C-alpha angles and dihedrals in degrees: 000000000000088000090054093052091047092051091049092049093049091045091051092048094048096052093041086052091051091051090050095054091049092053097058092240125159114288111257131213119234089258092049092050092051088059105031098038104019096041092233118152125235117235112274118258092018102088122116094231102042094107101025112135102167120123112254147086132293114218134185112276092215102050106005095241112154113254114165142012121229091234089065093055120104140168113257095166089231096122098253133077110274131204129182095203140029132215106269112274094358101107131051119210117206141158113282120235090248090065092230108074138048116242122210123209136176110274091216104051105005094241115162115256105169135260136311126221129198131201101023094121099227095134137004090269088060089216132116122191102196103202134185110237089220092063092061142056120207123225114193120220092237090060103119099164095094143019132179134217132172118225121195111194107144125283106023093216095071094038093056092046090067101042092050089066098055117107110239097033108120101190143349134195133173126235147113136299140169098037137123107236134071124251095355119197123223090251091054092049092051091061088073091226100101102073089234127135124206102249139180115222108217119193111189142170107248089203092060101034127021119224093240090067092052093047090050090052089050092057091043098055101052141032104266093183097067118094116220095347149065112207111299091357109091129183140076092276089070096053123127115253143141118218104198127198097190134050088235090059090049097050093042091050092051091045092054091046091054089050091053092050091052087053087059102259121138096225117206096178114124123210113214138166112256120254126177118335122211117201111228123235119296096253087063094057116101088352098171094042089059093042093050095224140099126251118264095194099053111054118168115246119180110230109154 
């Protein structure tokens, strides 16, 4: 019987690992794989974030999706980091294999986090997310070396091409934001029935490039007056929208839209708080880099 369970565990771990490699997630160590993919549990009182009290946010170690806010963390003396709330839509609750507990996993990538317990009375919310430190990464609020914004301006291939060439941009990826289902595929988004927009996730160093420069470039490489289309590409997935992650991004975006309206443009761009971002399939990433050509649908035109 033990041999059978060992075989099942190793087989599950193998195929999960293959899926991970295909999704362009962060590379995991063997210890991280054992917990995040194999659903093991780290030893109590050994986790990196057990006693962390800094202000910030906890994200998934595998896919970087935001999971918990520091203000929801508390000391339950159980040996693992505890939270009495989650970021909305970030964590999935499901029955554990043992039939007694409730497992919690990252809503974005399905990585194992730990278990959730209700009714213990530790806090007013009466909830305890018992999370493995090794399943998370902590980003302190005073971290100023990078920020991320999500730009939707039609086909994400051409949009990414331009942002990759900006000095101060650390990383880009293409994916989907603003929709209603979990883990959408490109094929599903193309139906126009999911609510998602094709977006480029732009992570940048604000000390090297200010957000206003990035936002101006966004407006100058696509037609921000078109509704649910960009040229021959038609559908809500091709809409023009900025999904912001900071108040500065929001305010600058609205300021530039007002400026464009004063210039006489009928601006269709929406400005929306960022929710969960899903990375697109690997073959969409760095599309024009791999193809060795330049985009025909996103041509730079100076406006500001």
